[in-house]
PyMOL Python script that loads the backbone (N, CA, C, O; Angstrom):
from pymol import cmd

cmd.read_pdbstr("""\
ATOM      1  N   MET A   1     -67.914 -48.798  34.071  1.00  0.00           N
ATOM      2  CA  MET A   1     -67.356 -47.553  34.905  1.00  0.00           C
ATOM      3  C   MET A   1     -65.887 -47.616  34.686  1.00  0.00           C
ATOM      4  O   MET A   1     -65.283 -48.624  35.053  1.00  0.00           O
ATOM      5  N   ARG A   2     -65.297 -46.689  34.154  1.00  0.00           N
ATOM      6  CA  ARG A   2     -63.857 -46.719  33.896  1.00  0.00           C
ATOM      7  C   ARG A   2     -63.114 -45.326  34.800  1.00  0.00           C
ATOM      8  O   ARG A   2     -63.589 -44.196  34.683  1.00  0.00           O
ATOM      9  N   PHE A   3     -62.215 -45.541  35.459  1.00  0.00           N
ATOM     10  CA  PHE A   3     -61.507 -44.422  36.040  1.00  0.00           C
ATOM     11  C   PHE A   3     -60.006 -44.174  35.233  1.00  0.00           C
ATOM     12  O   PHE A   3     -59.214 -45.072  34.947  1.00  0.00           O
ATOM     13  N   GLN A   4     -59.838 -42.739  34.951  1.00  0.00           N
ATOM     14  CA  GLN A   4     -58.647 -42.613  34.075  1.00  0.00           C
ATOM     15  C   GLN A   4     -57.437 -42.865  35.339  1.00  0.00           C
ATOM     16  O   GLN A   4     -57.661 -42.800  36.548  1.00  0.00           O
ATOM     17  N   PRO A   5     -56.318 -43.119  34.782  1.00  0.00           N
ATOM     18  CA  PRO A   5     -54.831 -43.503  35.911  1.00  0.00           C
ATOM     19  C   PRO A   5     -54.917 -41.933  36.535  1.00  0.00           C
ATOM     20  O   PRO A   5     -55.093 -41.933  37.754  1.00  0.00           O
ATOM     21  N   ALA A   6     -54.860 -41.133  36.162  1.00  0.00           N
ATOM     22  CA  ALA A   6     -54.572 -39.702  36.905  1.00  0.00           C
ATOM     23  C   ALA A   6     -55.858 -39.654  38.006  1.00  0.00           C
ATOM     24  O   ALA A   6     -55.698 -39.195  39.137  1.00  0.00           O
ATOM     25  N   THR A   7     -57.015 -40.129  37.580  1.00  0.00           N
ATOM     26  CA  THR A   7     -58.377 -40.026  38.738  1.00  0.00           C
ATOM     27  C   THR A   7     -58.055 -40.976  39.569  1.00  0.00           C
ATOM     28  O   THR A   7     -58.240 -40.679  40.749  1.00  0.00           O
ATOM     29  N   ARG A   8     -57.676 -41.920  39.384  1.00  0.00           N
ATOM     30  CA  ARG A   8     -57.218 -43.055  40.283  1.00  0.00           C
ATOM     31  C   ARG A   8     -56.108 -42.378  41.580  1.00  0.00           C
ATOM     32  O   ARG A   8     -56.246 -42.248  42.796  1.00  0.00           O
ATOM     33  N   ARG A   9     -55.225 -42.119  40.820  1.00  0.00           N
ATOM     34  CA  ARG A   9     -54.060 -41.646  41.831  1.00  0.00           C
ATOM     35  C   ARG A   9     -54.926 -40.278  42.609  1.00  0.00           C
ATOM     36  O   ARG A   9     -54.744 -40.100  43.814  1.00  0.00           O
ATOM     37  N   ALA A  10     -55.576 -39.635  42.065  1.00  0.00           N
ATOM     38  CA  ALA A  10     -56.121 -38.702  42.847  1.00  0.00           C
ATOM     39  C   ALA A  10     -57.078 -39.043  43.861  1.00  0.00           C
ATOM     40  O   ALA A  10     -57.015 -38.339  44.868  1.00  0.00           O
ATOM     41  N   VAL A  11     -57.872 -39.867  43.849  1.00  0.00           N
ATOM     42  CA  VAL A  11     -58.889 -40.604  44.722  1.00  0.00           C
ATOM     43  C   VAL A  11     -58.034 -41.544  45.894  1.00  0.00           C
ATOM     44  O   VAL A  11     -58.507 -41.679  47.023  1.00  0.00           O
ATOM     45  N   ALA A  12     -56.889 -42.097  45.548  1.00  0.00           N
ATOM     46  CA  ALA A  12     -56.276 -42.871  46.116  1.00  0.00           C
ATOM     47  C   ALA A  12     -55.103 -41.724  47.143  1.00  0.00           C
ATOM     48  O   ALA A  12     -54.885 -41.934  48.336  1.00  0.00           O
ATOM     49  N   LYS A  13     -54.564 -40.707  46.456  1.00  0.00           N
ATOM     50  CA  LYS A  13     -53.776 -39.851  47.389  1.00  0.00           C
ATOM     51  C   LYS A  13     -53.745 -38.637  47.586  1.00  0.00           C
ATOM     52  O   LYS A  13     -53.011 -38.213  48.479  1.00  0.00           O
ATOM     53  N   ARG A  14     -54.489 -37.795  46.851  1.00  0.00           N
ATOM     54  CA  ARG A  14     -54.468 -36.404  47.042  1.00  0.00           C
ATOM     55  C   ARG A  14     -55.668 -36.083  47.555  1.00  0.00           C
ATOM     56  O   ARG A  14     -55.760 -34.893  47.861  1.00  0.00           O
ATOM     57  N   LEU A  15     -56.790 -36.864  47.788  1.00  0.00           N
ATOM     58  CA  LEU A  15     -58.313 -36.248  48.278  1.00  0.00           C
ATOM     59  C   LEU A  15     -58.201 -36.790  49.589  1.00  0.00           C
ATOM     60  O   LEU A  15     -57.714 -37.898  49.813  1.00  0.00           O
ATOM     61  N   PRO A  16     -58.620 -36.064  50.404  1.00  0.00           N
ATOM     62  CA  PRO A  16     -58.986 -36.577  51.766  1.00  0.00           C
ATOM     63  C   PRO A  16     -59.683 -37.777  51.731  1.00  0.00           C
ATOM     64  O   PRO A  16     -60.471 -38.107  50.845  1.00  0.00           O
ATOM     65  N   GLN A  17     -59.353 -38.481  52.796  1.00  0.00           N
ATOM     66  CA  GLN A  17     -60.013 -40.124  52.928  1.00  0.00           C
ATOM     67  C   GLN A  17     -61.548 -39.904  52.968  1.00  0.00           C
ATOM     68  O   GLN A  17     -62.147 -40.619  52.165  1.00  0.00           O
ATOM     69  N   SER A  18     -62.177 -39.238  53.574  1.00  0.00           N
ATOM     70  CA  SER A  18     -63.658 -38.913  53.679  1.00  0.00           C
ATOM     71  C   SER A  18     -64.206 -38.628  52.297  1.00  0.00           C
ATOM     72  O   SER A  18     -65.222 -39.176  51.871  1.00  0.00           O
ATOM     73  N   VAL A  19     -63.544 -37.815  51.668  1.00  0.00           N
ATOM     74  CA  VAL A  19     -63.904 -37.266  50.302  1.00  0.00           C
ATOM     75  C   VAL A  19     -63.854 -38.182  49.312  1.00  0.00           C
ATOM     76  O   VAL A  19     -64.798 -38.360  48.542  1.00  0.00           O
ATOM     77  N   ALA A  20     -62.371 -39.053  49.240  1.00  0.00           N
ATOM     78  CA  ALA A  20     -62.320 -40.305  48.208  1.00  0.00           C
ATOM     79  C   ALA A  20     -63.312 -41.302  48.844  1.00  0.00           C
ATOM     80  O   ALA A  20     -63.812 -41.980  47.946  1.00  0.00           O
ATOM     81  N   ALA A  21     -63.700 -41.583  49.856  1.00  0.00           N
ATOM     82  CA  ALA A  21     -64.748 -42.546  49.921  1.00  0.00           C
ATOM     83  C   ALA A  21     -66.109 -42.337  49.680  1.00  0.00           C
ATOM     84  O   ALA A  21     -66.923 -43.224  49.421  1.00  0.00           O
ATOM     85  N   ALA A  22     -66.365 -40.983  49.785  1.00  0.00           N
ATOM     86  CA  ALA A  22     -67.610 -40.586  49.177  1.00  0.00           C
ATOM     87  C   ALA A  22     -67.872 -40.560  47.755  1.00  0.00           C
ATOM     88  O   ALA A  22     -68.940 -40.847  47.213  1.00  0.00           O
ATOM     89  N   VAL A  23     -66.692 -40.154  47.147  1.00  0.00           N
ATOM     90  CA  VAL A  23     -66.545 -40.288  45.658  1.00  0.00           C
ATOM     91  C   VAL A  23     -66.541 -41.611  45.040  1.00  0.00           C
ATOM     92  O   VAL A  23     -66.894 -41.825  43.881  1.00  0.00           O
ATOM     93  N   LEU A  24     -66.201 -42.327  45.714  1.00  0.00           N
ATOM     94  CA  LEU A  24     -65.890 -44.021  45.196  1.00  0.00           C
ATOM     95  C   LEU A  24     -67.607 -44.399  45.468  1.00  0.00           C
ATOM     96  O   LEU A  24     -68.224 -44.833  44.496  1.00  0.00           O
ATOM     97  N   GLU A  25     -68.226 -44.254  46.574  1.00  0.00           N
ATOM     98  CA  GLU A  25     -69.399 -44.594  46.845  1.00  0.00           C
ATOM     99  C   GLU A  25     -70.586 -44.170  45.741  1.00  0.00           C
ATOM    100  O   GLU A  25     -71.539 -44.886  45.432  1.00  0.00           O
ATOM    101  N   PHE A  26     -70.303 -42.863  45.234  1.00  0.00           N
ATOM    102  CA  PHE A  26     -70.944 -42.111  44.613  1.00  0.00           C
ATOM    103  C   PHE A  26     -71.066 -42.632  43.076  1.00  0.00           C
ATOM    104  O   PHE A  26     -72.087 -42.753  42.399  1.00  0.00           O
ATOM    105  N   CYS A  27     -69.713 -42.905  42.732  1.00  0.00           N
ATOM    106  CA  CYS A  27     -69.596 -43.374  41.254  1.00  0.00           C
ATOM    107  C   CYS A  27     -69.951 -44.922  41.113  1.00  0.00           C
ATOM    108  O   CYS A  27     -70.402 -45.302  40.032  1.00  0.00           O
ATOM    109  N   GLN A  28     -69.775 -45.813  42.126  1.00  0.00           N
ATOM    110  CA  GLN A  28     -70.219 -47.245  42.121  1.00  0.00           C
ATOM    111  C   GLN A  28     -71.719 -47.109  42.326  1.00  0.00           C
ATOM    112  O   GLN A  28     -72.354 -47.856  41.581  1.00  0.00           O
ATOM    113  N   ASN A  29     -72.404 -46.411  43.078  1.00  0.00           N
ATOM    114  CA  ASN A  29     -73.955 -46.477  42.823  1.00  0.00           C
ATOM    115  C   ASN A  29     -74.705 -45.228  42.229  1.00  0.00           C
ATOM    116  O   ASN A  29     -75.195 -45.573  41.153  1.00  0.00           O
ATOM    117  N   ALA A  30     -74.924 -44.198  42.449  1.00  0.00           N
ATOM    118  CA  ALA A  30     -75.637 -43.211  41.852  1.00  0.00           C
ATOM    119  C   ALA A  30     -74.933 -42.845  40.385  1.00  0.00           C
ATOM    120  O   ALA A  30     -75.716 -42.670  39.451  1.00  0.00           O
ATOM    121  N   LEU A  31     -73.980 -42.761  40.209  1.00  0.00           N
ATOM    122  CA  LEU A  31     -73.355 -42.320  38.886  1.00  0.00           C
ATOM    123  C   LEU A  31     -73.419 -43.583  37.971  1.00  0.00           C
ATOM    124  O   LEU A  31     -73.722 -43.367  36.798  1.00  0.00           O
ATOM    125  N   ALA A  32     -73.178 -44.859  38.343  1.00  0.00           N
ATOM    126  CA  ALA A  32     -73.352 -46.029  37.743  1.00  0.00           C
ATOM    127  C   ALA A  32     -74.632 -46.456  37.043  1.00  0.00           C
ATOM    128  O   ALA A  32     -74.721 -47.141  36.023  1.00  0.00           O
ATOM    129  N   VAL A  33     -75.731 -45.860  37.869  1.00  0.00           N
ATOM    130  CA  VAL A  33     -77.004 -46.402  37.789  1.00  0.00           C
ATOM    131  C   VAL A  33     -77.812 -45.584  36.757  1.00  0.00           C
ATOM    132  O   VAL A  33     -78.617 -46.168  36.031  1.00  0.00           O
ATOM    133  N   ASN A  34     -77.611 -44.167  36.663  1.00  0.00           N
ATOM    134  CA  ASN A  34     -78.248 -43.188  36.045  1.00  0.00           C
ATOM    135  C   ASN A  34     -77.118 -41.643  36.049  1.00  0.00           C
ATOM    136  O   ASN A  34     -77.117 -40.667  36.800  1.00  0.00           O
ATOM    137  N   PRO A  35     -76.327 -41.966  34.969  1.00  0.00           N
ATOM    138  CA  PRO A  35     -75.258 -40.930  34.847  1.00  0.00           C
ATOM    139  C   PRO A  35     -75.962 -39.497  34.523  1.00  0.00           C
ATOM    140  O   PRO A  35     -75.663 -38.468  35.129  1.00  0.00           O
ATOM    141  N   HIS A  36     -77.028 -39.573  33.390  1.00  0.00           N
ATOM    142  CA  HIS A  36     -77.431 -38.303  33.184  1.00  0.00           C
ATOM    143  C   HIS A  36     -78.293 -37.293  34.326  1.00  0.00           C
ATOM    144  O   HIS A  36     -78.412 -36.069  34.367  1.00  0.00           O
ATOM    145  N   ARG A  37     -78.835 -38.398  35.229  1.00  0.00           N
ATOM    146  CA  ARG A  37     -79.728 -37.717  36.277  1.00  0.00           C
ATOM    147  C   ARG A  37     -78.672 -36.769  37.415  1.00  0.00           C
ATOM    148  O   ARG A  37     -78.954 -35.659  37.867  1.00  0.00           O
ATOM    149  N   VAL A  38     -77.492 -37.516  37.685  1.00  0.00           N
ATOM    150  CA  VAL A  38     -76.948 -36.813  38.759  1.00  0.00           C
ATOM    151  C   VAL A  38     -75.964 -35.943  38.485  1.00  0.00           C
ATOM    152  O   VAL A  38     -75.328 -35.482  39.434  1.00  0.00           O
ATOM    153  N   GLY A  39     -75.637 -35.538  37.105  1.00  0.00           N
ATOM    154  CA  GLY A  39     -74.979 -34.629  36.850  1.00  0.00           C
ATOM    155  C   GLY A  39     -75.477 -33.515  35.809  1.00  0.00           C
ATOM    156  O   GLY A  39     -76.681 -33.529  35.552  1.00  0.00           O
ATOM    157  N   LYS A  40     -74.724 -32.610  35.223  1.00  0.00           N
ATOM    158  CA  LYS A  40     -75.225 -31.774  34.510  1.00  0.00           C
ATOM    159  C   LYS A  40     -74.179 -31.767  33.533  1.00  0.00           C
ATOM    160  O   LYS A  40     -73.023 -32.119  33.767  1.00  0.00           O
ATOM    161  N   PRO A  41     -74.722 -31.253  32.150  1.00  0.00           N
ATOM    162  CA  PRO A  41     -73.531 -31.100  30.926  1.00  0.00           C
ATOM    163  C   PRO A  41     -72.754 -29.872  31.383  1.00  0.00           C
ATOM    164  O   PRO A  41     -73.247 -28.902  31.959  1.00  0.00           O
ATOM    165  N   LEU A  42     -71.401 -30.048  31.034  1.00  0.00           N
ATOM    166  CA  LEU A  42     -70.556 -28.955  31.265  1.00  0.00           C
ATOM    167  C   LEU A  42     -70.361 -28.162  30.017  1.00  0.00           C
ATOM    168  O   LEU A  42     -70.571 -28.763  28.964  1.00  0.00           O
ATOM    169  N   VAL A  43     -70.002 -26.938  29.961  1.00  0.00           N
ATOM    170  CA  VAL A  43     -69.919 -26.223  28.647  1.00  0.00           C
ATOM    171  C   VAL A  43     -68.072 -25.667  29.044  1.00  0.00           C
ATOM    172  O   VAL A  43     -67.324 -26.067  29.936  1.00  0.00           O
ATOM    173  N   GLY A  44     -67.868 -24.731  28.065  1.00  0.00           N
ATOM    174  CA  GLY A  44     -66.640 -24.349  27.839  1.00  0.00           C
ATOM    175  C   GLY A  44     -65.484 -25.360  27.361  1.00  0.00           C
ATOM    176  O   GLY A  44     -65.761 -26.177  26.483  1.00  0.00           O
ATOM    177  N   PRO A  45     -64.418 -25.330  27.821  1.00  0.00           N
ATOM    178  CA  PRO A  45     -63.576 -26.535  27.523  1.00  0.00           C
ATOM    179  C   PRO A  45     -63.872 -27.968  27.882  1.00  0.00           C
ATOM    180  O   PRO A  45     -63.344 -28.960  27.380  1.00  0.00           O
ATOM    181  N   LEU A  46     -64.682 -27.938  28.711  1.00  0.00           N
ATOM    182  CA  LEU A  46     -65.237 -29.357  29.157  1.00  0.00           C
ATOM    183  C   LEU A  46     -66.630 -29.915  28.546  1.00  0.00           C
ATOM    184  O   LEU A  46     -67.363 -30.803  28.980  1.00  0.00           O
ATOM    185  N   ALA A  47     -66.737 -29.196  27.531  1.00  0.00           N
ATOM    186  CA  ALA A  47     -68.217 -29.489  26.777  1.00  0.00           C
ATOM    187  C   ALA A  47     -68.019 -30.758  26.280  1.00  0.00           C
ATOM    188  O   ALA A  47     -66.963 -31.094  25.743  1.00  0.00           O
ATOM    189  N   GLY A  48     -69.064 -31.558  26.440  1.00  0.00           N
ATOM    190  CA  GLY A  48     -68.846 -33.188  25.937  1.00  0.00           C
ATOM    191  C   GLY A  48     -68.746 -33.873  27.344  1.00  0.00           C
ATOM    192  O   GLY A  48     -68.535 -35.085  27.391  1.00  0.00           O
ATOM    193  N   CYS A  49     -68.889 -33.146  28.483  1.00  0.00           N
ATOM    194  CA  CYS A  49     -68.382 -33.815  29.485  1.00  0.00           C
ATOM    195  C   CYS A  49     -69.649 -33.597  30.414  1.00  0.00           C
ATOM    196  O   CYS A  49     -70.530 -32.935  29.866  1.00  0.00           O
ATOM    197  N   HIS A  50     -69.947 -34.050  31.817  1.00  0.00           N
ATOM    198  CA  HIS A  50     -70.728 -34.094  32.542  1.00  0.00           C
ATOM    199  C   HIS A  50     -70.097 -33.661  33.839  1.00  0.00           C
ATOM    200  O   HIS A  50     -68.934 -34.061  33.893  1.00  0.00           O
ATOM    201  N   GLY A  51     -70.487 -32.942  34.959  1.00  0.00           N
ATOM    202  CA  GLY A  51     -69.903 -32.734  36.227  1.00  0.00           C
ATOM    203  C   GLY A  51     -71.333 -32.916  37.514  1.00  0.00           C
ATOM    204  O   GLY A  51     -72.479 -32.479  37.617  1.00  0.00           O
ATOM    205  N   ALA A  52     -70.535 -33.707  38.217  1.00  0.00           N
ATOM    206  CA  ALA A  52     -71.693 -33.842  39.511  1.00  0.00           C
ATOM    207  C   ALA A  52     -71.008 -33.319  40.560  1.00  0.00           C
ATOM    208  O   ALA A  52     -69.831 -33.669  40.639  1.00  0.00           O
ATOM    209  N   ARG A  53     -71.523 -32.400  41.583  1.00  0.00           N
ATOM    210  CA  ARG A  53     -71.012 -32.101  42.774  1.00  0.00           C
ATOM    211  C   ARG A  53     -71.001 -33.071  43.904  1.00  0.00           C
ATOM    212  O   ARG A  53     -72.088 -33.588  44.159  1.00  0.00           O
ATOM    213  N   ARG A  54     -70.007 -33.405  44.606  1.00  0.00           N
ATOM    214  CA  ARG A  54     -70.039 -33.958  45.825  1.00  0.00           C
ATOM    215  C   ARG A  54     -69.300 -33.087  46.974  1.00  0.00           C
ATOM    216  O   ARG A  54     -68.088 -33.022  47.181  1.00  0.00           O
ATOM    217  N   GLY A  55     -70.219 -32.516  47.581  1.00  0.00           N
ATOM    218  CA  GLY A  55     -69.400 -31.450  48.601  1.00  0.00           C
ATOM    219  C   GLY A  55     -68.681 -30.135  47.709  1.00  0.00           C
ATOM    220  O   GLY A  55     -69.140 -29.514  46.751  1.00  0.00           O
ATOM    221  N   THR A  56     -67.696 -30.021  48.253  1.00  0.00           N
ATOM    222  CA  THR A  56     -66.847 -29.026  47.679  1.00  0.00           C
ATOM    223  C   THR A  56     -65.996 -29.650  46.556  1.00  0.00           C
ATOM    224  O   THR A  56     -65.038 -29.048  46.072  1.00  0.00           O
ATOM    225  N   TYR A  57     -66.385 -30.901  46.152  1.00  0.00           N
ATOM    226  CA  TYR A  57     -65.680 -31.370  44.820  1.00  0.00           C
ATOM    227  C   TYR A  57     -66.529 -31.559  43.757  1.00  0.00           C
ATOM    228  O   TYR A  57     -67.749 -31.612  43.919  1.00  0.00           O
ATOM    229  N   ARG A  58     -65.839 -31.699  42.358  1.00  0.00           N
ATOM    230  CA  ARG A  58     -66.589 -32.298  41.451  1.00  0.00           C
ATOM    231  C   ARG A  58     -66.157 -33.330  40.857  1.00  0.00           C
ATOM    232  O   ARG A  58     -64.932 -33.400  40.761  1.00  0.00           O
ATOM    233  N   VAL A  59     -66.924 -34.380  40.309  1.00  0.00           N
ATOM    234  CA  VAL A  59     -66.557 -35.414  39.642  1.00  0.00           C
ATOM    235  C   VAL A  59     -67.014 -35.181  37.958  1.00  0.00           C
ATOM    236  O   VAL A  59     -68.184 -35.062  37.594  1.00  0.00           O
ATOM    237  N   VAL A  60     -66.039 -35.154  37.215  1.00  0.00           N
ATOM    238  CA  VAL A  60     -66.056 -34.890  36.074  1.00  0.00           C
ATOM    239  C   VAL A  60     -65.916 -36.244  35.023  1.00  0.00           C
ATOM    240  O   VAL A  60     -64.935 -36.971  34.865  1.00  0.00           O
ATOM    241  N   TYR A  61     -66.928 -36.291  34.531  1.00  0.00           N
ATOM    242  CA  TYR A  61     -67.129 -37.765  33.433  1.00  0.00           C
ATOM    243  C   TYR A  61     -67.752 -37.702  32.080  1.00  0.00           C
ATOM    244  O   TYR A  61     -68.323 -36.679  31.703  1.00  0.00           O
ATOM    245  N   ARG A  62     -67.675 -38.577  31.473  1.00  0.00           N
ATOM    246  CA  ARG A  62     -68.032 -38.482  30.130  1.00  0.00           C
ATOM    247  C   ARG A  62     -68.780 -39.777  29.721  1.00  0.00           C
ATOM    248  O   ARG A  62     -68.234 -40.871  29.863  1.00  0.00           O
ATOM    249  N   VAL A  63     -69.874 -39.668  29.277  1.00  0.00           N
ATOM    250  CA  VAL A  63     -70.935 -40.840  28.917  1.00  0.00           C
ATOM    251  C   VAL A  63     -70.771 -41.562  27.563  1.00  0.00           C
ATOM    252  O   VAL A  63     -71.288 -41.003  26.595  1.00  0.00           O
ATOM    253  N   ASP A  64     -70.168 -42.643  27.376  1.00  0.00           N
ATOM    254  CA  ASP A  64     -70.074 -43.222  26.214  1.00  0.00           C
ATOM    255  C   ASP A  64     -71.463 -43.756  25.620  1.00  0.00           C
ATOM    256  O   ASP A  64     -71.676 -44.889  26.050  1.00  0.00           O
ATOM    257  N   GLU A  65     -72.220 -43.414  24.983  1.00  0.00           N
ATOM    258  CA  GLU A  65     -73.916 -44.000  24.732  1.00  0.00           C
ATOM    259  C   GLU A  65     -73.589 -45.202  23.907  1.00  0.00           C
ATOM    260  O   GLU A  65     -74.482 -46.048  23.950  1.00  0.00           O
ATOM    261  N   ASP A  66     -72.600 -45.501  23.199  1.00  0.00           N
ATOM    262  CA  ASP A  66     -72.240 -46.698  22.304  1.00  0.00           C
ATOM    263  C   ASP A  66     -72.036 -48.025  23.280  1.00  0.00           C
ATOM    264  O   ASP A  66     -72.735 -49.037  23.230  1.00  0.00           O
ATOM    265  N   THR A  67     -71.026 -47.817  24.094  1.00  0.00           N
ATOM    266  CA  THR A  67     -70.754 -48.732  24.773  1.00  0.00           C
ATOM    267  C   THR A  67     -71.430 -48.863  26.100  1.00  0.00           C
ATOM    268  O   THR A  67     -71.158 -49.862  26.766  1.00  0.00           O
ATOM    269  N   GLN A  68     -72.218 -48.046  26.540  1.00  0.00           N
ATOM    270  CA  GLN A  68     -72.962 -47.907  28.053  1.00  0.00           C
ATOM    271  C   GLN A  68     -72.083 -47.345  29.001  1.00  0.00           C
ATOM    272  O   GLN A  68     -72.630 -46.928  30.022  1.00  0.00           O
ATOM    273  N   LEU A  69     -70.483 -47.191  28.900  1.00  0.00           N
ATOM    274  CA  LEU A  69     -69.680 -46.835  29.791  1.00  0.00           C
ATOM    275  C   LEU A  69     -69.538 -45.332  30.329  1.00  0.00           C
ATOM    276  O   LEU A  69     -69.664 -44.298  29.672  1.00  0.00           O
ATOM    277  N   VAL A  70     -69.243 -45.474  31.685  1.00  0.00           N
ATOM    278  CA  VAL A  70     -68.902 -44.065  32.207  1.00  0.00           C
ATOM    279  C   VAL A  70     -67.484 -43.811  32.276  1.00  0.00           C
ATOM    280  O   VAL A  70     -66.759 -44.614  32.863  1.00  0.00           O
ATOM    281  N   HIS A  71     -67.060 -42.865  31.782  1.00  0.00           N
ATOM    282  CA  HIS A  71     -65.232 -42.720  31.720  1.00  0.00           C
ATOM    283  C   HIS A  71     -65.198 -41.526  33.031  1.00  0.00           C
ATOM    284  O   HIS A  71     -65.733 -40.432  32.852  1.00  0.00           O
ATOM    285  N   VAL A  72     -64.598 -41.824  34.182  1.00  0.00           N
ATOM    286  CA  VAL A  72     -64.232 -40.634  35.169  1.00  0.00           C
ATOM    287  C   VAL A  72     -63.073 -40.078  35.007  1.00  0.00           C
ATOM    288  O   VAL A  72     -62.049 -40.662  35.361  1.00  0.00           O
ATOM    289  N   LEU A  73     -63.052 -38.723  34.382  1.00  0.00           N
ATOM    290  CA  LEU A  73     -61.960 -38.206  34.129  1.00  0.00           C
ATOM    291  C   LEU A  73     -61.485 -37.279  35.106  1.00  0.00           C
ATOM    292  O   LEU A  73     -60.333 -36.907  34.883  1.00  0.00           O
ATOM    293  N   ASP A  74     -62.005 -36.812  36.082  1.00  0.00           N
ATOM    294  CA  ASP A  74     -61.216 -35.778  36.887  1.00  0.00           C
ATOM    295  C   ASP A  74     -62.167 -36.011  38.246  1.00  0.00           C
ATOM    296  O   ASP A  74     -63.364 -36.266  38.116  1.00  0.00           O
ATOM    297  N   VAL A  75     -61.494 -35.896  39.645  1.00  0.00           N
ATOM    298  CA  VAL A  75     -62.113 -35.490  40.465  1.00  0.00           C
ATOM    299  C   VAL A  75     -61.261 -34.409  41.293  1.00  0.00           C
ATOM    300  O   VAL A  75     -60.172 -34.808  41.708  1.00  0.00           O
ATOM    301  N   ASP A  76     -61.677 -32.922  41.615  1.00  0.00           N
ATOM    302  CA  ASP A  76     -61.055 -32.130  42.060  1.00  0.00           C
ATOM    303  C   ASP A  76     -61.908 -31.326  42.768  1.00  0.00           C
ATOM    304  O   ASP A  76     -63.131 -31.457  42.718  1.00  0.00           O
ATOM    305  N   HIS A  77     -61.169 -30.255  43.620  1.00  0.00           N
ATOM    306  CA  HIS A  77     -62.020 -29.254  44.125  1.00  0.00           C
ATOM    307  C   HIS A  77     -62.591 -28.513  43.261  1.00  0.00           C
ATOM    308  O   HIS A  77     -62.002 -28.218  42.221  1.00  0.00           O
ATOM    309  N   ARG A  78     -64.051 -28.003  43.576  1.00  0.00           N
ATOM    310  CA  ARG A  78     -64.815 -27.175  42.553  1.00  0.00           C
ATOM    311  C   ARG A  78     -64.131 -26.084  42.094  1.00  0.00           C
ATOM    312  O   ARG A  78     -64.263 -25.882  40.887  1.00  0.00           O
ATOM    313  N   ALA A  79     -63.333 -25.207  42.790  1.00  0.00           N
ATOM    314  CA  ALA A  79     -62.833 -24.120  42.493  1.00  0.00           C
ATOM    315  C   ALA A  79     -61.790 -24.378  41.301  1.00  0.00           C
ATOM    316  O   ALA A  79     -61.750 -23.591  40.356  1.00  0.00           O
ATOM    317  N   ASP A  80     -60.791 -25.705  41.376  1.00  0.00           N
ATOM    318  CA  ASP A  80     -59.909 -25.935  40.480  1.00  0.00           C
ATOM    319  C   ASP A  80     -60.585 -26.297  38.993  1.00  0.00           C
ATOM    320  O   ASP A  80     -60.157 -25.892  37.912  1.00  0.00           O
ATOM    321  N   VAL A  81     -61.654 -27.089  39.186  1.00  0.00           N
ATOM    322  CA  VAL A  81     -62.515 -27.908  37.961  1.00  0.00           C
ATOM    323  C   VAL A  81     -63.389 -26.518  37.198  1.00  0.00           C
ATOM    324  O   VAL A  81     -63.432 -26.333  35.982  1.00  0.00           O
ATOM    325  N   ASP A  82     -63.848 -25.900  37.932  1.00  0.00           N
ATOM    326  CA  ASP A  82     -64.697 -24.607  37.325  1.00  0.00           C
ATOM    327  C   ASP A  82     -63.667 -23.411  36.697  1.00  0.00           C
ATOM    328  O   ASP A  82     -63.911 -22.649  35.761  1.00  0.00           O
ATOM    329  N   ARG A  83     -62.641 -23.484  37.384  1.00  0.00           N
ATOM    330  CA  ARG A  83     -61.732 -22.293  36.806  1.00  0.00           C
ATOM    331  C   ARG A  83     -61.381 -22.344  34.951  1.00  0.00           C
ATOM    332  O   ARG A  83     -60.760 -23.294  34.475  1.00  0.00           O
ATOM    333  N   PRO A  84     -61.768 -21.461  34.289  1.00  0.00           N
ATOM    334  CA  PRO A  84     -61.362 -21.376  33.130  1.00  0.00           C
ATOM    335  C   PRO A  84     -60.119 -21.698  32.848  1.00  0.00           C
ATOM    336  O   PRO A  84     -59.205 -21.312  33.576  1.00  0.00           O
ATOM    337  N   ARG A  85     -59.896 -22.453  31.750  1.00  0.00           N
ATOM    338  CA  ARG A  85     -58.338 -23.019  31.589  1.00  0.00           C
ATOM    339  C   ARG A  85     -57.759 -22.340  30.198  1.00  0.00           C
ATOM    340  O   ARG A  85     -56.612 -22.584  29.822  1.00  0.00           O
TER     341      ARG A  85
END
""", "prot")
cmd.dss("prot")
cmd.show_as("cartoon", "prot")
cmd.util.cbc("prot")
cmd.orient("prot")
């Protein structure tokens, strides 16, 4: 499991504490065990990534099948992640 630097900052500073705790628990448990089961493939500009909802927030991640690593790319409010860029 790898977090991008911007994602680490978001979890530490921008997200409400309860959301940050829920996101970290989700990433360390369910996402680490089976990333394809807990999220769905995204389309459009985020094609190739997966997204999983945590309340009103979305965790955007990419699964590297070769190294079996999950890269957490973004955690943000669903309205901001789902908006076309």
